[in-house]
C-alpha positions in Angstrom: 14.9 -149.4 -16.1 17.6 -150.9 -13.8 21.1 -149.5 -13.8 23.9 -151.4 -12.5 26.9 -149.5 -11.0 30.1 -151.1 -10.4 30.7 -149.2 -6.9 28.2 -147.8 -4.7 28.5 -147.0 -1.0 25.8 -146.7 1.0 25.9 -146.5 5.3 24.7 -150.3 6.5 22.5 -148.4 9.1 21.0 -146.3 6.4 20.5 -149.5 4.4 18.8 -151.1 7.9 16.5 -148.0 8.3 15.3 -148.5 4.7 14.7 -152.0 4.9 12.6 -151.7 8.1 10.4 -149.0 6.4 10.0 -150.9 3.6 9.1 -154.2 5.5 6.5 -152.0 7.5 5.0 -150.7 4.3 5.1 -154.1 2.6 7.1 -152.2 -0.3 10.2 -153.0 -1.9 13.3 -150.5 -1.0 12.9 -148.9 -4.3 9.6 -148.1 -3.7 10.9 -146.3 -0.3 13.8 -144.7 -2.0 11.1 -143.2 -5.0 8.6 -142.1 -2.5 11.3 -140.2 -0.7 12.8 -138.5 -3.5 9.1 -137.5 -4.7 8.4 -135.9 -1.0 11.5 -134.0 -1.6 10.6 -132.7 -4.9 7.0 -131.5 -3.8 8.4 -129.9 -0.7 11.0 -128.0 -2.8 8.6 -127.2 -6.0 7.3 -123.8 -5.8 3.7 -123.0 -6.0 2.7 -121.9 -9.4 0.7 -119.0 -8.3 4.1 -117.7 -7.4 6.0 -118.2 -10.6 5.6 -114.9 -12.5 6.8 -116.3 -15.8 4.8 -119.3 -16.8 4.5 -120.6 -20.0 0.8 -121.2 -19.6 -2.0 -119.3 -17.4 -4.1 -121.8 -15.8 -6.8 -119.6 -13.6 -8.8 -120.8 -10.5 -12.3 -119.8 -11.6 -13.6 -120.3 -7.9 -11.0 -118.2 -6.7 -11.3 -115.2 -9.4 -15.3 -115.5 -9.0 -15.0 -115.0 -5.0 -13.2 -111.8 -5.8 -15.5 -110.4 -8.4 -18.5 -108.5 -6.7 -20.7 -105.4 -7.7 -20.3 -102.2 -5.7 -22.9 -99.4 -5.4 -21.5 -95.4 -5.7 -23.2 -92.1 -5.3 -21.2 -90.6 -8.4 -19.4 -92.6 -11.3 -16.0 -94.0 -11.0 -13.2 -94.7 -13.8 -12.3 -98.3 -13.2 -9.5 -98.3 -15.3 -7.8 -95.4 -13.1 -8.9 -97.4 -9.8 -7.4 -100.5 -11.0 -4.0 -99.0 -11.8 -3.9 -96.9 -8.4 -4.6 -100.4 -6.9 -1.6 -102.0 -8.6 0.5 -99.1 -7.6 -0.5 -99.9 -4.0 1.3 -103.2 -4.2 
């Protein structure tokens, strides 16, 4: 979709720089602008594992399995109690 605007002001030096980049990469000016916008959006995006209220849960099975393990103890332990104490520490 192409939008036509009656008046838009772009600094001539900025337009020249965009044009040089587009010539180097053999792309259109629109492609260069889109790549710049995508790069900025990706930098601003918060990683999914840091978002507490996600609508969906997509676990990383390799990461989870790397944390899983078996322990041997001399006496039985209450796993639920240990997990709750561990959560309280963080």
